All heavy atoms as TSV, in Angstrom:
chain	resi	resn	atom	element	x	y	z
A	1	MET	N	N	14.798	-57.256	90.592
A	1	MET	CA	C	16.198	-57.406	90.148
A	1	MET	C	C	16.595	-56.211	89.220
A	1	MET	O	O	15.804	-55.887	88.347
A	1	MET	CB	C	16.249	-58.713	89.387
A	1	MET	CG	C	17.579	-59.062	88.737
A	1	MET	SD	S	17.544	-60.544	87.803
A	1	MET	CE	C	18.914	-61.334	88.515
A	2	SER	N	N	17.782	-55.676	89.387
A	2	SER	CA	C	18.190	-54.565	88.516
A	2	SER	C	C	18.823	-55.181	87.255
A	2	SER	O	O	19.092	-56.337	87.171
A	2	SER	CB	C	19.168	-53.775	89.328
A	2	SER	OG	O	20.320	-54.516	89.605
A	3	MET	N	N	18.751	-54.350	86.230
A	3	MET	CA	C	19.407	-54.614	84.992
A	3	MET	C	C	20.951	-54.850	85.055
A	3	MET	O	O	21.538	-54.016	85.766
A	3	MET	CB	C	19.083	-53.598	83.925
A	3	MET	CG	C	17.612	-53.522	83.603
A	3	MET	SD	S	17.237	-52.295	82.321
A	3	MET	CE	C	17.987	-52.930	80.818
A	4	ARG	N	N	21.472	-55.780	84.375
A	4	ARG	CA	C	22.873	-55.960	84.349
A	4	ARG	C	C	23.462	-55.234	83.214
A	4	ARG	O	O	22.931	-55.358	81.989
A	4	ARG	CB	C	23.174	-57.486	84.197
A	4	ARG	CG	C	22.692	-58.291	85.341
A	4	ARG	CD	C	23.086	-59.744	85.091
A	4	ARG	NE	N	22.584	-60.515	86.197
A	4	ARG	CZ	C	21.814	-61.647	86.009
A	4	ARG	NH1	N	21.747	-62.196	84.863
A	4	ARG	NH2	N	21.551	-62.345	86.947
A	5	LYS	N	N	24.519	-54.444	83.450
A	5	LYS	CA	C	25.154	-53.711	82.437
A	5	LYS	C	C	26.212	-54.662	81.783
A	5	LYS	O	O	27.013	-55.300	82.485
A	5	LYS	CB	C	25.920	-52.548	82.947
A	5	LYS	CG	C	24.990	-51.330	83.358
A	5	LYS	CD	C	25.774	-50.182	83.812
A	5	LYS	CE	C	24.831	-49.046	84.257
A	5	LYS	NZ	N	24.455	-48.246	83.041
A	6	VAL	N	N	26.266	-54.748	80.474
A	6	VAL	CA	C	27.154	-55.726	79.797
A	6	VAL	C	C	27.766	-54.972	78.577
A	6	VAL	O	O	27.185	-54.170	77.961
A	6	VAL	CB	C	26.522	-56.897	79.274
A	6	VAL	CG1	C	25.982	-57.875	80.520
A	6	VAL	CG2	C	25.392	-56.698	78.391
A	7	SER	N	N	28.989	-55.337	78.261
A	7	SER	CA	C	29.629	-54.933	77.064
A	7	SER	C	C	30.155	-56.270	76.431
A	7	SER	O	O	30.644	-57.157	77.106
A	7	SER	CB	C	30.847	-54.014	77.414
A	7	SER	OG	O	30.380	-52.832	77.866
A	8	ILE	N	N	30.053	-56.407	75.108
A	8	ILE	CA	C	30.448	-57.535	74.457
A	8	ILE	C	C	31.574	-57.237	73.422
A	8	ILE	O	O	31.481	-56.489	72.455
A	8	ILE	CB	C	29.322	-58.171	73.658
A	8	ILE	CG1	C	28.060	-58.493	74.656
A	8	ILE	CG2	C	29.674	-59.530	72.976
A	8	ILE	CD1	C	26.813	-58.871	73.917
A	9	PHE	N	N	32.706	-57.818	73.834
A	9	PHE	CA	C	33.976	-57.600	73.007
A	9	PHE	C	C	33.986	-58.716	71.989
A	9	PHE	O	O	33.745	-59.862	72.381
A	9	PHE	CB	C	35.164	-57.533	73.877
A	9	PHE	CG	C	35.104	-56.401	74.865
A	9	PHE	CD1	C	34.640	-56.611	76.138
A	9	PHE	CD2	C	35.625	-55.141	74.424
A	9	PHE	CE1	C	34.617	-55.511	77.066
A	9	PHE	CE2	C	35.544	-54.051	75.417
A	9	PHE	CZ	C	35.031	-54.320	76.641
A	10	GLY	N	N	34.181	-58.410	70.671
A	10	GLY	CA	C	34.226	-59.403	69.707
A	10	GLY	C	C	32.706	-59.927	69.425
A	10	GLY	O	O	32.480	-61.081	69.220
A	11	ALA	N	N	31.834	-58.822	69.377
A	11	ALA	CA	C	30.438	-59.255	69.219
A	11	ALA	C	C	30.079	-59.953	67.944
A	11	ALA	O	O	29.008	-60.658	67.786
A	11	ALA	CB	C	29.587	-57.910	69.341
A	12	THR	N	N	30.897	-59.764	66.833
A	12	THR	CA	C	30.547	-60.311	65.618
A	12	THR	C	C	31.132	-61.707	65.374
A	12	THR	O	O	30.858	-62.485	64.447
A	12	THR	CB	C	31.070	-59.447	64.397
A	12	THR	OG1	O	32.412	-59.265	64.539
A	12	THR	CG2	C	30.218	-58.043	64.444
A	13	GLY	N	N	31.892	-62.129	66.342
A	13	GLY	CA	C	32.497	-63.519	66.400
A	13	GLY	C	C	31.528	-64.538	66.890
A	13	GLY	O	O	30.414	-64.255	67.379
A	14	SER	N	N	31.876	-65.862	66.914
A	14	SER	CA	C	30.970	-66.870	67.266
A	14	SER	C	C	30.599	-66.852	68.715
A	14	SER	O	O	29.418	-66.982	69.083
A	14	SER	CB	C	31.642	-68.226	66.933
A	14	SER	OG	O	32.792	-68.464	67.694
A	15	ILE	N	N	31.531	-66.518	69.657
A	15	ILE	CA	C	31.148	-66.377	71.087
A	15	ILE	C	C	30.352	-65.256	71.294
A	15	ILE	O	O	29.332	-65.197	72.042
A	15	ILE	CB	C	32.481	-66.477	71.937
A	15	ILE	CG1	C	33.165	-67.832	71.813
A	15	ILE	CG2	C	32.162	-66.125	73.365
A	15	ILE	CD1	C	34.464	-67.996	72.458
A	16	GLY	N	N	30.717	-64.085	70.622
A	16	GLY	CA	C	29.958	-62.834	70.790
A	16	GLY	C	C	28.502	-63.006	70.304
A	16	GLY	O	O	27.598	-62.682	70.988
A	17	GLN	N	N	28.380	-63.749	69.166
A	17	GLN	CA	C	27.004	-63.966	68.688
A	17	GLN	C	C	26.220	-64.957	69.614
A	17	GLN	O	O	25.007	-64.692	69.755
A	17	GLN	CB	C	27.107	-64.631	67.220
A	17	GLN	CG	C	27.405	-63.596	66.248
A	17	GLN	CD	C	26.444	-62.491	66.012
A	17	GLN	OE1	O	25.390	-62.672	65.591
A	17	GLN	NE2	N	26.789	-61.248	66.479
A	18	SER	N	N	26.805	-65.882	70.251
A	18	SER	CA	C	26.207	-66.766	71.209
A	18	SER	C	C	25.708	-65.874	72.436
A	18	SER	O	O	24.575	-66.182	72.921
A	18	SER	CB	C	27.058	-67.842	71.699
A	18	SER	OG	O	27.302	-68.779	70.590
A	19	THR	N	N	26.521	-64.984	72.829
A	19	THR	CA	C	26.246	-64.068	73.935
A	19	THR	C	C	25.074	-63.222	73.632
A	19	THR	O	O	24.108	-63.018	74.393
A	19	THR	CB	C	27.507	-63.268	74.361
A	19	THR	OG1	O	28.536	-64.165	74.656
A	19	THR	CG2	C	27.187	-62.419	75.531
A	20	ILE	N	N	25.124	-62.678	72.454
A	20	ILE	CA	C	23.972	-61.774	72.002
A	20	ILE	C	C	22.631	-62.576	71.910
A	20	ILE	O	O	21.581	-62.061	72.251
A	20	ILE	CB	C	24.321	-61.191	70.606
A	20	ILE	CG1	C	25.405	-60.057	70.824
A	20	ILE	CG2	C	23.109	-60.590	69.912
A	20	ILE	CD1	C	26.057	-59.513	69.621
A	21	ASP	N	N	22.795	-63.806	71.380
A	21	ASP	CA	C	21.529	-64.667	71.386
A	21	ASP	C	C	20.888	-64.792	72.816
A	21	ASP	O	O	19.700	-64.679	72.915
A	21	ASP	CB	C	21.942	-65.980	70.719
A	21	ASP	CG	C	20.711	-66.951	70.703
A	21	ASP	OD1	O	19.698	-66.505	70.052
A	21	ASP	OD2	O	20.728	-68.090	71.257
A	22	LEU	N	N	21.796	-65.047	73.755
A	22	LEU	CA	C	21.249	-65.303	75.170
A	22	LEU	C	C	20.644	-63.963	75.637
A	22	LEU	O	O	19.596	-63.937	76.261
A	22	LEU	CB	C	22.399	-65.758	76.048
A	22	LEU	CG	C	22.856	-67.173	75.850
A	22	LEU	CD1	C	24.150	-67.449	76.658
A	22	LEU	CD2	C	21.807	-68.216	76.057
A	23	ILE	N	N	21.366	-62.934	75.455
A	23	ILE	CA	C	20.891	-61.529	75.904
A	23	ILE	C	C	19.583	-61.181	75.276
A	23	ILE	O	O	18.638	-60.736	75.912
A	23	ILE	CB	C	21.954	-60.434	75.706
A	23	ILE	CG1	C	23.011	-60.696	76.678
A	23	ILE	CG2	C	21.360	-59.080	75.840
A	23	ILE	CD1	C	24.283	-59.804	76.483
A	24	ALA	N	N	19.412	-61.477	73.925
A	24	ALA	CA	C	18.254	-61.181	73.167
A	24	ALA	C	C	16.996	-61.855	73.701
A	24	ALA	O	O	15.919	-61.441	73.528
A	24	ALA	CB	C	18.415	-61.380	71.741
A	25	ARG	N	N	17.176	-63.015	74.348
A	25	ARG	CA	C	16.119	-63.867	74.928
A	25	ARG	C	C	15.498	-63.165	76.138
A	25	ARG	O	O	14.370	-63.440	76.470
A	25	ARG	CB	C	16.548	-65.244	75.254
A	25	ARG	CG	C	16.965	-65.959	74.115
A	25	ARG	CD	C	17.512	-67.364	74.444
A	25	ARG	NE	N	18.139	-67.987	73.290
A	25	ARG	CZ	C	18.411	-69.267	73.224
A	25	ARG	NH1	N	17.993	-70.082	74.261
A	25	ARG	NH2	N	19.071	-69.731	72.282
A	26	ASP	N	N	16.199	-62.218	76.788
A	26	ASP	CA	C	15.742	-61.546	78.015
A	26	ASP	C	C	16.277	-60.130	77.975
A	26	ASP	O	O	16.919	-59.699	78.946
A	26	ASP	CB	C	16.176	-62.360	79.165
A	26	ASP	CG	C	15.629	-61.899	80.403
A	26	ASP	OD1	O	14.559	-61.196	80.434
A	26	ASP	OD2	O	16.112	-62.238	81.537
A	27	LEU	N	N	15.866	-59.349	76.940
A	27	LEU	CA	C	16.394	-58.014	76.845
A	27	LEU	C	C	16.036	-57.092	78.056
A	27	LEU	O	O	16.846	-56.122	78.398
A	27	LEU	CB	C	15.882	-57.246	75.579
A	27	LEU	CG	C	16.476	-57.795	74.309
A	27	LEU	CD1	C	15.657	-57.141	73.146
A	27	LEU	CD2	C	17.920	-57.342	74.202
A	28	ASP	N	N	14.952	-57.281	78.689
A	28	ASP	CA	C	14.542	-56.491	79.886
A	28	ASP	C	C	15.557	-56.739	81.155
A	28	ASP	O	O	15.512	-55.842	81.959
A	28	ASP	CB	C	13.168	-56.784	80.328
A	28	ASP	CG	C	12.138	-56.407	79.279
A	28	ASP	OD1	O	12.397	-55.481	78.547
A	28	ASP	OD2	O	11.029	-57.030	79.341
A	29	SER	N	N	16.432	-57.739	81.082
A	29	SER	CA	C	17.403	-57.898	82.209
A	29	SER	C	C	18.768	-57.277	81.952
A	29	SER	O	O	19.571	-57.366	82.787
A	29	SER	CB	C	17.491	-59.413	82.436
A	29	SER	OG	O	16.316	-59.938	82.860
A	30	TYR	N	N	18.967	-56.756	80.712
A	30	TYR	CA	C	20.331	-56.316	80.313
A	30	TYR	C	C	20.302	-54.887	79.840
A	30	TYR	O	O	19.371	-54.481	79.102
A	30	TYR	CB	C	20.893	-57.171	79.310
A	30	TYR	CG	C	21.130	-58.659	79.863
A	30	TYR	CD1	C	20.171	-59.617	79.550
A	30	TYR	CD2	C	22.239	-59.007	80.525
A	30	TYR	CE1	C	20.276	-60.912	80.086
A	30	TYR	CE2	C	22.363	-60.294	81.039
A	30	TYR	CZ	C	21.434	-61.227	80.793
A	30	TYR	OH	O	21.631	-62.490	81.229
A	31	ASP	N	N	21.342	-54.195	80.200
A	31	ASP	CA	C	21.641	-52.846	79.617
A	31	ASP	C	C	22.917	-52.953	78.867
A	31	ASP	O	O	23.967	-53.066	79.448
A	31	ASP	CB	C	21.708	-51.778	80.768
A	31	ASP	CG	C	22.107	-50.433	80.238
A	31	ASP	OD1	O	22.110	-50.165	79.008
A	31	ASP	OD2	O	22.543	-49.588	81.070
A	32	VAL	N	N	22.822	-53.082	77.502
A	32	VAL	CA	C	24.016	-53.301	76.733
A	32	VAL	C	C	24.711	-51.911	76.503
A	32	VAL	O	O	24.170	-51.034	75.848
A	32	VAL	CB	C	23.655	-53.970	75.349
A	32	VAL	CG1	C	24.904	-54.067	74.548
A	32	VAL	CG2	C	22.924	-55.270	75.633
A	33	VAL	N	N	25.848	-51.748	77.081
A	33	VAL	CA	C	26.656	-50.533	76.984
A	33	VAL	C	C	27.375	-50.467	75.593
A	33	VAL	O	O	27.295	-49.527	74.961
A	33	VAL	CB	C	27.607	-50.498	78.228
A	33	VAL	CG1	C	28.444	-49.215	78.109
A	33	VAL	CG2	C	26.746	-50.467	79.550
A	34	ALA	N	N	28.120	-51.498	75.368
A	34	ALA	CA	C	29.014	-51.470	74.145
A	34	ALA	C	C	29.118	-52.760	73.467
A	34	ALA	O	O	29.115	-53.866	74.115
A	34	ALA	CB	C	30.443	-51.026	74.640
A	35	LEU	N	N	29.098	-52.756	72.174
A	35	LEU	CA	C	29.487	-53.900	71.333
A	35	LEU	C	C	30.729	-53.553	70.582
A	35	LEU	O	O	30.829	-52.498	70.024
A	35	LEU	CB	C	28.359	-54.273	70.299
A	35	LEU	CG	C	27.058	-54.615	70.959
A	35	LEU	CD1	C	26.086	-54.995	69.793
A	35	LEU	CD2	C	27.136	-55.841	71.867
A	36	THR	N	N	31.605	-54.429	70.432
A	36	THR	CA	C	32.877	-54.311	69.537
A	36	THR	C	C	32.932	-55.235	68.367
A	36	THR	O	O	32.432	-56.357	68.611
A	36	THR	CB	C	34.151	-54.181	70.398
A	36	THR	OG1	O	34.459	-55.522	70.703
A	36	THR	CG2	C	33.984	-53.296	71.533
A	37	GLY	N	N	33.513	-54.900	67.366
A	37	GLY	CA	C	33.706	-55.749	66.248
A	37	GLY	C	C	34.822	-55.332	65.265
A	37	GLY	O	O	35.375	-54.229	65.591
A	38	GLY	N	N	35.018	-56.101	64.252
A	38	GLY	CA	C	36.106	-55.741	63.364
A	38	GLY	C	C	35.509	-55.184	62.010
A	38	GLY	O	O	35.067	-54.047	61.808
A	39	HIS	N	N	35.509	-56.077	61.060
A	39	HIS	CA	C	35.127	-55.763	59.681
A	39	HIS	C	C	33.633	-55.953	59.319
A	39	HIS	O	O	33.181	-55.508	58.352
A	39	HIS	CB	C	35.940	-56.598	58.664
A	39	HIS	CG	C	37.383	-56.111	58.742
A	39	HIS	ND1	N	37.859	-54.833	58.268
A	39	HIS	CD2	C	38.520	-56.748	59.132
A	39	HIS	CE1	C	39.092	-54.664	58.479
A	39	HIS	NE2	N	39.655	-55.909	58.909
A	40	ASN	N	N	32.987	-56.776	60.120
A	40	ASN	CA	C	31.460	-57.073	59.868
A	40	ASN	C	C	30.629	-56.023	60.329
A	40	ASN	O	O	29.854	-56.281	61.394
A	40	ASN	CB	C	31.074	-58.491	60.357
A	40	ASN	CG	C	29.869	-58.949	59.827
A	40	ASN	OD1	O	29.058	-58.161	59.257
A	40	ASN	ND2	N	29.631	-60.257	59.912
A	41	ILE	N	N	30.659	-54.922	59.657
A	41	ILE	CA	C	30.005	-53.696	60.088
A	41	ILE	C	C	28.405	-53.832	60.056
A	41	ILE	O	O	27.757	-53.367	60.975
A	41	ILE	CB	C	30.413	-52.404	59.266
A	41	ILE	CG1	C	31.948	-52.193	59.446
A	41	ILE	CG2	C	29.612	-51.185	59.555
A	41	ILE	CD1	C	32.367	-51.996	60.855
A	42	ASP	N	N	27.905	-54.540	59.044
A	42	ASP	CA	C	26.437	-54.713	58.967
A	42	ASP	C	C	25.983	-55.566	60.145
A	42	ASP	O	O	24.967	-55.149	60.805
A	42	ASP	CB	C	26.080	-55.445	57.656
A	42	ASP	CG	C	26.288	-54.667	56.454
A	42	ASP	OD1	O	26.271	-53.344	56.563
A	42	ASP	OD2	O	26.492	-55.147	55.395
A	43	LEU	N	N	26.649	-56.602	60.586
A	43	LEU	CA	C	26.201	-57.396	61.759
A	43	LEU	C	C	26.412	-56.564	63.029
A	43	LEU	O	O	25.536	-56.682	63.903
A	43	LEU	CB	C	27.041	-58.666	61.863
A	43	LEU	CG	C	26.625	-59.620	62.841
A	43	LEU	CD1	C	25.209	-60.047	62.887
A	43	LEU	CD2	C	27.614	-60.879	62.850
A	44	LEU	N	N	27.541	-55.886	63.191
A	44	LEU	CA	C	27.689	-55.090	64.359
A	44	LEU	C	C	26.646	-54.062	64.500
A	44	LEU	O	O	26.080	-53.924	65.669
A	44	LEU	CB	C	29.094	-54.466	64.245
A	44	LEU	CG	C	29.552	-53.476	65.412
A	44	LEU	CD1	C	29.585	-54.277	66.720
A	44	LEU	CD2	C	30.862	-52.872	65.157
A	45	ALA	N	N	26.354	-53.319	63.485
A	45	ALA	CA	C	25.249	-52.292	63.580
A	45	ALA	C	C	23.809	-52.867	63.778
A	45	ALA	O	O	23.149	-52.416	64.679
A	45	ALA	CB	C	25.247	-51.516	62.223
A	46	ARG	N	N	23.515	-54.076	63.093
A	46	ARG	CA	C	22.250	-54.656	63.362
A	46	ARG	C	C	22.099	-55.135	64.793
A	46	ARG	O	O	21.073	-54.933	65.394
A	46	ARG	CB	C	22.238	-55.872	62.310
A	46	ARG	CG	C	20.820	-56.435	62.344
A	46	ARG	CD	C	20.575	-57.462	61.356
A	46	ARG	NE	N	21.661	-58.495	61.182
A	46	ARG	CZ	C	22.496	-58.612	60.163
A	46	ARG	NH1	N	22.470	-57.845	59.015
A	46	ARG	NH2	N	23.427	-59.543	60.180
A	47	ASP	N	N	23.126	-55.675	65.248
A	47	ASP	CA	C	22.975	-56.103	66.769
A	47	ASP	C	C	23.011	-55.073	67.735
A	47	ASP	O	O	22.263	-55.065	68.727
A	47	ASP	CB	C	24.194	-57.131	67.047
A	47	ASP	CG	C	24.027	-58.499	66.415
A	47	ASP	OD1	O	22.900	-58.865	66.098
A	47	ASP	OD2	O	25.072	-59.146	66.267
A	48	ALA	N	N	23.760	-54.009	67.515
A	48	ALA	CA	C	23.726	-52.824	68.342
A	48	ALA	C	C	22.412	-52.163	68.368
A	48	ALA	O	O	21.882	-51.780	69.534
A	48	ALA	CB	C	24.789	-51.769	67.866
A	49	ILE	N	N	21.719	-52.040	67.335
A	49	ILE	CA	C	20.365	-51.484	67.194
A	49	ILE	C	C	19.419	-52.434	67.912
A	49	ILE	O	O	18.628	-52.087	68.702
A	49	ILE	CB	C	19.973	-51.230	65.777
A	49	ILE	CG1	C	20.854	-50.090	65.186
A	49	ILE	CG2	C	18.517	-50.969	65.619
A	49	ILE	CD1	C	20.623	-49.989	63.624
A	50	ARG	N	N	19.450	-53.795	67.566
A	50	ARG	CA	C	18.522	-54.744	68.200
A	50	ARG	C	C	18.711	-54.767	69.798
A	50	ARG	O	O	17.657	-54.791	70.431
A	50	ARG	CB	C	18.893	-56.138	67.602
A	50	ARG	CG	C	17.975	-57.179	68.185
A	50	ARG	CD	C	18.139	-58.533	67.386
A	50	ARG	NE	N	19.449	-59.097	67.615
A	50	ARG	CZ	C	19.756	-60.387	67.774
A	50	ARG	NH1	N	18.731	-61.226	67.827
A	50	ARG	NH2	N	21.001	-60.781	67.926
A	51	LEU	N	N	19.891	-54.556	70.181
A	51	LEU	CA	C	20.132	-54.682	71.673
A	51	LEU	C	C	20.013	-53.320	72.371
A	51	LEU	O	O	20.203	-53.183	73.553
A	51	LEU	CB	C	21.350	-55.364	72.063
A	51	LEU	CG	C	21.503	-56.791	71.511
A	51	LEU	CD1	C	22.945	-57.332	71.903
A	51	LEU	CD2	C	20.480	-57.668	72.032
A	52	ASN	N	N	19.795	-52.224	71.461
A	52	ASN	CA	C	19.754	-50.856	72.048
A	52	ASN	C	C	21.020	-50.513	72.704
A	52	ASN	O	O	20.939	-50.002	73.916
A	52	ASN	CB	C	18.540	-50.674	72.856
A	52	ASN	CG	C	18.157	-49.203	73.051
A	52	ASN	OD1	O	18.542	-48.407	72.162
A	52	ASN	ND2	N	17.686	-48.825	74.299
A	53	ALA	N	N	22.153	-50.836	72.146
A	53	ALA	CA	C	23.462	-50.547	72.804
A	53	ALA	C	C	23.733	-49.078	72.891
A	53	ALA	O	O	23.188	-48.281	72.030
A	53	ALA	CB	C	24.515	-51.224	72.046
A	54	ASP	N	N	24.550	-48.627	73.830
A	54	ASP	CA	C	24.825	-47.160	73.897
A	54	ASP	C	C	25.881	-46.870	72.760
A	54	ASP	O	O	25.773	-45.753	72.187
A	54	ASP	CB	C	25.443	-46.879	75.232
A	54	ASP	CG	C	24.507	-47.065	76.344
A	54	ASP	OD1	O	23.336	-46.898	76.119
A	54	ASP	OD2	O	24.993	-47.315	77.515
A	55	ILE	N	N	26.755	-47.752	72.518
A	55	ILE	CA	C	27.846	-47.517	71.632
A	55	ILE	C	C	28.314	-48.834	70.805
A	55	ILE	O	O	28.161	-49.907	71.440
A	55	ILE	CB	C	29.117	-46.847	72.156
A	55	ILE	CG1	C	30.007	-46.268	71.116
A	55	ILE	CG2	C	29.667	-47.830	73.254
A	55	ILE	CD1	C	31.138	-45.399	71.684
A	56	ALA	N	N	28.552	-48.702	69.503
A	56	ALA	CA	C	29.103	-49.792	68.734
A	56	ALA	C	C	30.588	-49.375	68.295
A	56	ALA	O	O	30.733	-48.218	67.809
A	56	ALA	CB	C	28.280	-50.184	67.586
A	57	ILE	N	N	31.536	-50.176	68.489
A	57	ILE	CA	C	32.951	-49.751	68.187
A	57	ILE	C	C	33.541	-50.713	67.200
A	57	ILE	O	O	33.508	-51.956	67.505
A	57	ILE	CB	C	33.765	-49.775	69.528
A	57	ILE	CG1	C	33.031	-48.803	70.549
A	57	ILE	CG2	C	35.171	-49.361	69.276
A	57	ILE	CD1	C	33.569	-49.021	71.944
A	58	THR	N	N	34.133	-50.185	66.130
A	58	THR	CA	C	34.891	-51.030	65.287
A	58	THR	C	C	36.348	-50.962	65.589
A	58	THR	O	O	36.801	-49.864	65.940
A	58	THR	CB	C	34.651	-50.635	63.751
A	58	THR	OG1	O	35.429	-51.422	62.947
A	58	THR	CG2	C	34.841	-49.084	63.504
A	59	ALA	N	N	37.105	-51.996	65.438
A	59	ALA	CA	C	38.479	-52.114	65.740
A	59	ALA	C	C	39.274	-51.474	64.547
A	59	ALA	O	O	40.471	-51.268	64.760
A	59	ALA	CB	C	38.961	-53.445	65.934
A	60	HIS	N	N	38.676	-51.117	63.490
A	60	HIS	CA	C	39.328	-50.663	62.271
A	60	HIS	C	C	38.820	-49.328	61.863
A	60	HIS	O	O	37.660	-49.221	61.358
A	60	HIS	CB	C	39.199	-51.636	61.147
A	60	HIS	CG	C	39.652	-53.038	61.482
A	60	HIS	ND1	N	40.964	-53.374	61.633
A	60	HIS	CD2	C	38.959	-54.213	61.913
A	60	HIS	CE1	C	41.094	-54.643	62.043
A	60	HIS	NE2	N	39.867	-55.162	62.159
A	61	GLU	N	N	39.528	-48.289	62.177
A	61	GLU	CA	C	39.143	-46.871	61.815
A	61	GLU	C	C	38.568	-46.642	60.506
A	61	GLU	O	O	37.695	-45.869	60.305
A	61	GLU	CB	C	40.179	-45.860	62.345
A	61	GLU	CG	C	39.685	-44.553	62.308
A	61	GLU	CD	C	40.595	-43.584	63.098
A	61	GLU	OE1	O	41.385	-43.973	63.851
A	61	GLU	OE2	O	40.315	-42.325	62.970
A	62	PRO	N	N	39.143	-47.323	59.406
A	62	PRO	CA	C	38.585	-47.030	58.079
A	62	PRO	C	C	37.128	-47.449	57.993
A	62	PRO	O	O	36.402	-47.097	57.041
A	62	PRO	CB	C	39.547	-47.824	57.198
A	62	PRO	CG	C	40.811	-47.940	57.945
A	62	PRO	CD	C	40.401	-48.011	59.342
A	63	ASN	N	N	36.605	-48.372	58.902
A	63	ASN	CA	C	35.300	-48.940	58.850
A	63	ASN	C	C	34.303	-47.863	59.591
A	63	ASN	O	O	33.093	-48.089	59.594
A	63	ASN	CB	C	35.080	-50.181	59.586
A	63	ASN	CG	C	35.837	-51.220	58.771
A	63	ASN	OD1	O	36.008	-51.102	57.497
A	63	ASN	ND2	N	36.261	-52.357	59.358
A	64	LEU	N	N	34.832	-46.876	60.235
A	64	LEU	CA	C	33.986	-45.998	61.011
A	64	LEU	C	C	33.026	-45.246	60.267
A	64	LEU	O	O	31.810	-45.238	60.699
A	64	LEU	CB	C	34.848	-44.986	61.764
A	64	LEU	CG	C	34.095	-44.107	62.824
A	64	LEU	CD1	C	33.209	-44.822	63.744
A	64	LEU	CD2	C	35.076	-43.182	63.534
A	65	PRO	N	N	33.189	-44.745	58.995
A	65	PRO	CA	C	32.142	-44.053	58.276
A	65	PRO	C	C	31.030	-45.051	57.882
A	65	PRO	O	O	29.799	-44.631	58.000
A	65	PRO	CB	C	32.851	-43.605	57.052
A	65	PRO	CG	C	34.277	-43.393	57.491
A	65	PRO	CD	C	34.586	-44.445	58.402
A	66	ALA	N	N	31.339	-46.263	57.560
A	66	ALA	CA	C	30.206	-47.221	57.229
A	66	ALA	C	C	29.433	-47.550	58.478
A	66	ALA	O	O	28.240	-47.712	58.390
A	66	ALA	CB	C	30.804	-48.501	56.710
A	67	LEU	N	N	30.112	-47.677	59.642
A	67	LEU	CA	C	29.424	-47.925	60.946
A	67	LEU	C	C	28.482	-46.753	61.231
A	67	LEU	O	O	27.273	-46.992	61.613
A	67	LEU	CB	C	30.405	-48.153	62.099
A	67	LEU	CG	C	29.765	-48.517	63.339
A	67	LEU	CD1	C	28.893	-49.798	63.285
A	67	LEU	CD2	C	30.841	-48.772	64.494
A	68	ARG	N	N	28.957	-45.548	61.126
A	68	ARG	CA	C	28.181	-44.340	61.393
A	68	ARG	C	C	27.024	-44.334	60.463
A	68	ARG	O	O	25.804	-44.093	60.853
A	68	ARG	CB	C	28.951	-43.058	61.209
A	68	ARG	CG	C	29.801	-42.801	62.296
A	68	ARG	CD	C	30.453	-41.471	62.181
A	68	ARG	NE	N	31.336	-41.194	63.361
A	68	ARG	CZ	C	32.629	-40.679	63.369
A	68	ARG	NH1	N	33.111	-40.337	62.227
A	68	ARG	NH2	N	33.199	-40.484	64.505
A	69	ASP	N	N	27.141	-44.719	59.238
A	69	ASP	CA	C	25.940	-44.721	58.225
A	69	ASP	C	C	24.999	-45.767	58.692
A	69	ASP	O	O	23.816	-45.514	58.540
A	69	ASP	CB	C	26.502	-44.970	56.803
A	69	ASP	CG	C	27.212	-43.800	56.204
A	69	ASP	OD1	O	27.144	-42.698	56.715
A	69	ASP	OD2	O	27.924	-44.007	55.165
A	70	ALA	N	N	25.417	-46.944	59.009
A	70	ALA	CA	C	24.617	-48.061	59.382
A	70	ALA	C	C	23.834	-47.741	60.655
A	70	ALA	O	O	22.651	-48.214	60.807
A	70	ALA	CB	C	25.311	-49.286	59.513
A	71	LEU	N	N	24.316	-46.903	61.457
A	71	LEU	CA	C	23.708	-46.601	62.681
A	71	LEU	C	C	22.869	-45.241	62.745
A	71	LEU	O	O	22.239	-44.915	63.746
A	71	LEU	CB	C	24.716	-46.541	63.903
A	71	LEU	CG	C	25.378	-47.813	64.191
A	71	LEU	CD1	C	26.510	-47.600	65.218
A	71	LEU	CD2	C	24.436	-48.760	64.827
A	72	ALA	N	N	22.956	-44.537	61.612
A	72	ALA	CA	C	22.279	-43.239	61.569
A	72	ALA	C	C	20.784	-43.350	61.952
A	72	ALA	O	O	20.073	-44.173	61.468
A	72	ALA	CB	C	22.406	-42.732	60.109
A	73	GLY	N	N	20.396	-42.430	62.867
A	73	GLY	CA	C	19.075	-42.256	63.300
A	73	GLY	C	C	18.653	-43.319	64.295
A	73	GLY	O	O	17.563	-43.320	64.861
A	74	SER	N	N	19.592	-44.217	64.730
A	74	SER	CA	C	19.241	-45.310	65.626
A	74	SER	C	C	19.445	-44.883	67.151
A	74	SER	O	O	18.819	-45.486	68.097
A	74	SER	CB	C	20.038	-46.492	65.359
A	74	SER	OG	O	21.359	-46.261	65.799
A	75	GLY	N	N	20.248	-43.801	67.383
A	75	GLY	CA	C	20.523	-43.433	68.756
A	75	GLY	C	C	21.766	-44.166	69.338
A	75	GLY	O	O	22.093	-43.908	70.406
A	76	VAL	N	N	22.254	-45.154	68.549
A	76	VAL	CA	C	23.471	-45.839	68.920
A	76	VAL	C	C	24.693	-44.979	68.446
A	76	VAL	O	O	24.773	-44.741	67.266
A	76	VAL	CB	C	23.565	-47.237	68.396
A	76	VAL	CG1	C	24.835	-47.942	68.827
A	76	VAL	CG2	C	22.369	-48.031	68.804
A	77	GLU	N	N	25.637	-44.744	69.362
A	77	GLU	CA	C	26.885	-43.908	68.952
A	77	GLU	C	C	27.782	-44.938	68.238
A	77	GLU	O	O	27.855	-46.141	68.513
A	77	GLU	CB	C	27.439	-43.387	70.197
A	77	GLU	CG	C	28.617	-42.454	69.916
A	77	GLU	CD	C	29.232	-41.910	71.268
A	77	GLU	OE1	O	28.517	-41.888	72.253
A	77	GLU	OE2	O	30.397	-41.413	71.169
A	78	ALA	N	N	28.692	-44.370	67.360
A	78	ALA	CA	C	29.670	-45.188	66.671
A	78	ALA	C	C	31.043	-44.644	67.053
A	78	ALA	O	O	31.203	-43.391	67.183
A	78	ALA	CB	C	29.394	-45.047	65.215
A	79	ALA	N	N	31.998	-45.539	67.156
A	79	ALA	CA	C	33.406	-45.136	67.463
A	79	ALA	C	C	34.402	-46.104	66.845
A	79	ALA	O	O	33.933	-47.228	66.457
A	79	ALA	CB	C	33.605	-44.960	68.994
A	80	ALA	N	N	35.582	-45.778	66.835
A	80	ALA	CA	C	36.675	-46.638	66.413
A	80	ALA	C	C	37.801	-46.560	67.382
A	80	ALA	O	O	37.979	-45.687	68.073
A	80	ALA	CB	C	37.166	-46.198	65.007
């Protein structure tokens, strides 16, 4: 079985967190492409690193520097 590519919009919300919980139980089956979130930069970065996402995106451009700092050295790209 090939890996499923997924992107999670609203990753820091309740439905996004439930989705992340399910994916984290079987990481070998998923290729997490992108996670998006708003103001909860710490949670967004932590989940992006844990799921080895390609990119984490904040909906609020003023949060981008904090997201970049939180992802520094992880290999996960940050965007707004």
